[in-house]
C-alpha positions in Angstrom: 3.7 -9.8 15.7 1.3 -8.5 13.0 2.3 -10.7 10.1 -0.2 -9.5 7.6 -0.1 -8.3 4.0 -1.8 -5.0 3.2 -2.7 -3.7 -0.3 -2.8 0.0 -0.9 -5.2 0.5 -3.7 -7.1 3.2 -5.6 -9.6 3.6 -8.4 -7.3 5.8 -10.4 -3.8 7.4 -10.4 -2.9 10.6 -8.6 -4.5 9.7 -5.2 -1.2 9.7 -3.3 -1.4 5.9 -2.9 2.3 5.2 -3.4 3.6 8.1 -1.3 1.5 7.0 1.6 2.5 3.4 1.2 6.2 4.3 1.0 6.1 6.7 4.0 4.1 4.3 6.1 6.6 1.5 5.4 9.5 3.8 6.3 7.8 5.1 9.4 7.1 1.5 10.7 10.6 0.4 9.9 11.9 3.4 11.8 9.9 2.2 14.8 11.8 -1.1 14.8 9.5 -3.3 12.7 10.6 -5.6 9.8 8.7 -4.4 6.8 8.5 -5.4 3.2 7.2 -3.1 0.5 6.4 -4.7 -2.8 5.7 -2.8 -6.1 2.8 -4.6 -7.8 1.9 -1.5 -9.9 3.1 -2.9 -13.2 1.2 -0.3 -15.2 3.2 2.6 -13.6 6.0 1.2 -11.4 7.6 4.0 -9.3 9.3 2.5 -6.2 12.6 2.1 -8.0 12.6 5.8 -9.0 11.9 6.7 -5.3 14.6 4.5 -3.9 17.2 4.5 -6.6 19.5 7.0 -4.8 19.4 4.9 -1.7 20.2 1.5 -3.3 22.9 3.0 -5.6 22.7 0.2 -8.2 19.8 -1.3 -10.1 18.4 -4.6 -8.8 19.7 -7.8 -10.4 16.2 -9.2 -10.2 12.8 -7.6 -10.1 9.3 -8.6 -8.9 8.6 -9.4 -12.5 11.3 -12.0 -12.4 9.8 -13.7 -9.3 6.3 -13.8 -10.8 7.8 -15.2 -14.0 9.4 -18.0 -11.9 12.9 -16.8 -12.8 14.1 -16.2 -9.2 13.4 -16.7 -5.6 12.1 -14.1 -3.1 15.6 -13.6 -1.6 16.9 -12.7 -5.0 14.7 -9.6 -5.6 14.2 -8.2 -2.1 16.6 -5.4 -1.3 17.2 -4.0 2.2 17.1 -0.3 1.5 18.5 0.6 4.9 21.6 -1.6 4.5 23.9 1.3 3.7 22.3 4.0 5.8 22.3 5.0 9.5 18.8 3.7 10.0 19.4 0.7 12.2 16.2 0.3 14.2 14.2 -1.8 11.8 14.4 -3.3 8.3 12.8 -2.3 5.1 12.9 -4.9 2.4 11.7 -3.6 -1.0 10.8 -5.5 -4.1 10.9 -3.3 -7.2 8.9 -3.7 -10.4 10.9 -3.2 -13.5 10.1 0.3 -14.8 11.3 -0.2 -18.4 8.7 0.3 -21.1 9.3 -3.2 -22.4 8.6 -4.8 -19.0 5.5 -2.7 -18.5 4.1 -3.8 -21.9 5.1 -7.4 -21.1 3.3 -7.5 -17.8 0.1 -6.0 -19.3 0.0 -8.7 -22.0 0.0 -11.6 -19.6 -2.6 -14.4 -20.0 -5.1 -15.4 -17.4 -3.2 -18.7 -16.9 -0.1 -16.7 -16.1 -2.0 -14.5 -13.7 -3.4 -17.6 -11.9 0.2 -18.9 -11.5 1.3 -15.4 -10.3 -1.4 -15.4 -7.7 -0.1 -18.7 -6.3 3.4 -17.3 -6.2 2.1 -14.3 -4.2 0.7 -16.6 -1.6 4.0 -18.5 -1.6 5.8 -15.1 -1.1 3.6 -14.3 1.9 4.4 -17.7 3.5 8.2 -17.1 2.9 8.1 -13.6 4.3 6.3 -14.4 7.5 7.6 -17.9 8.2 11.2 -17.7 6.9 12.1 -14.0 7.2 9.9 -13.2 10.2 8.5 -10.1 8.5 6.0 -8.1 10.6 4.1 -6.4 7.8 4.1 -6.7 4.0 2.8 -3.7 2.1 1.7 -4.0 -1.6 1.5 -1.0 -3.9 -1.1 -2.0 -6.5 -2.1 -0.8 -9.9 -5.1 1.6 -9.8 -8.4 0.4 -11.0 -9.1 -3.3 -11.7 -6.4 -5.2 -13.6 -5.7 -8.9 -13.0 -2.5 -7.9 -11.3 -4.5 -5.7 -9.0 -7.0 -8.4 -8.2 -4.1 -10.8 -7.4 -2.6 -8.4 -4.9 -6.0 -7.7 -3.3 -7.0 -11.4 -3.1 -3.6 -12.4 -1.6 -3.9 -9.5 1.0 -5.2 -9.8 4.5 -6.2 -6.1 4.5 -7.0 -3.5 1.9 -6.5 0.2 2.2 -8.6 1.9 -0.5 -7.2 5.5 -0.9 -9.3 8.2 -2.4 -9.6 12.0 -2.4 -12.9 13.7 -1.8 -13.5 14.3 -5.5 -17.0 13.0 -6.4 -15.9 11.3 -9.6 -13.1 9.5 -7.7 -15.5 8.4 -5.0 -17.8 7.2 -7.6 -15.0 5.0 -9.0 -14.3 3.6 -5.6 -18.0 2.9 -5.1 -18.3 1.1 -8.4 -15.3 -1.1 -7.7 -16.4 -2.1 -4.2 -19.9 -2.8 -5.6 -18.6 -4.9 -8.5 -16.3 -7.1 -6.4 -18.0 -7.4 -2.9 -16.6 -10.9 -2.3 -13.1 -9.7 -2.7 -13.3 -6.5 -0.6 -15.9 -7.4 2.0 -14.7 -7.7 5.6 -11.1 -6.6 5.0 -11.3 -3.1 3.4 -10.9 0.3 4.9 -11.1 3.7 3.2 -8.3 6.2 3.6 -9.2 9.8 2.5 -6.3 11.8 1.2 -5.8 15.4 0.2 -9.0 16.6 1.9 -9.8 19.7 4.1 -7.1 22.0 2.5 -5.2 24.1 5.0 -6.2 27.2 3.0 -9.9 26.6 3.8 -11.6 26.6 7.2 -13.5 23.4 7.9 -15.1 23.4 11.4 -14.7 20.0 13.1 -18.4 19.3 13.1 -18.5 19.9 9.3 -15.6 17.6 8.8 -17.3 14.9 10.9 -20.5 15.2 8.9 -18.6 15.0 5.6 -16.7 11.9 6.7 -19.8 10.2 8.0 -21.6 10.9 4.8 -18.9 9.3 2.7 -18.6 6.3 5.1 -22.4 5.7 4.9 -22.4 6.1 1.1 -19.5 3.7 0.5 -20.6 1.3 3.2 -17.0 0.7 4.3 -15.2 2.2 7.4 -12.9 5.1 7.0 -9.6 4.4 8.8 -8.1 7.9 8.5 -8.2 11.3 6.8 -5.1 13.1 5.6 -5.5 16.8 4.8 -4.1 18.4 1.6 -0.7 19.8 2.6 0.3 22.2 -0.2 4.1 22.0 0.5 4.0 18.2 0.1 2.3 18.4 -3.2 5.0 20.9 -4.3 8.0 19.0 -2.9 9.8 16.1 -4.5 9.4 12.5 -3.3 12.8 12.2 -1.8 12.1 14.9 0.7 9.0 13.0 1.9 10.8 9.7 2.0 13.8 10.7 4.1 11.6 12.4 6.8 13.5 15.6 6.9 10.5 17.0 8.7 9.6 14.3 11.2 7.4 16.7 13.1 5.3 17.5 10.1 1.5 16.9 10.6 1.6 14.5 7.6 3.9 12.2 9.6 1.6 12.6 12.7 -1.3 11.5 10.5 0.6 8.4 9.4 1.3 7.5 13.0 -2.4 7.8 13.8 -3.3 5.6 10.9 -0.7 3.0 11.6 -1.9 2.6 15.2 -5.5 2.3 14.2 -4.6 0.0 11.4 -2.8 -2.4 13.7 -5.7 -2.4 16.1 -8.2 -3.0 13.3 -6.2 -5.9 12.0 -6.1 -7.6 15.4 -9.9 -7.0 15.9 -10.6 -8.4 12.4 -8.5 -11.4 13.1 -10.3 -12.2 16.4 -13.6 -12.0 14.7 -12.4 -14.2 11.8 -11.0 -16.8 14.2 -14.2 -16.8 16.3 -16.2 -17.6 13.1 -14.1 -20.7 12.6 -15.4 -22.2 15.8 -19.1 -22.0 14.8 
């Protein structure tokens, strides 16, 4: 059992954060794990648009309702594999309300509300792992630093900070990690996405030098590197989600990252537990 909550975060939009989080959740569920995927990107919620053809009807309750204390976790979690042929695992998804009114409402919340919302996220984790026996919970956060993003990060056991190799984007990552060291330290990994385009030749030694340079600069370990696959950028999200091309290198990269991620979580937990004895 993994039983950890992982936040997928970024310094700005357009990094591929949501697509990676969605596909990793689907991949692990296909492997037989019980996964939850929670949309905590209240500035630009997108999980409902990705899954709406799968669930057929809009949710009765949203993540917003749970954080507003209007429902219980069982009310807003939807098993997106319920009406499909995918029977190996389970994927429970909590959707953020994508309506403009709801987006504006969530962005106007007070600090007191955010403090209560953080407490409800911790309660949600306890429910998922102890009542539903979920193996892994994945949070899709709002880019940058909003209170809702900080809540997701604080309540997470692990953080995957996704960035491209763009210098301005890496600078944004660096600034956030430097500004909030107590929040990110000891539980953050960097995932580089959309690097080493297939249209360019990058010798392996040059790739390694490039990765080592970024890792040294950010002072956080890089857990994986996903190349820029042009056809994925051009395709729609449904094609990626349904794994019509399970042998695509993108899926292979997700498998590599998932294995390393689980190993890193176990290692981090052992170190953390040992510290408690001193």
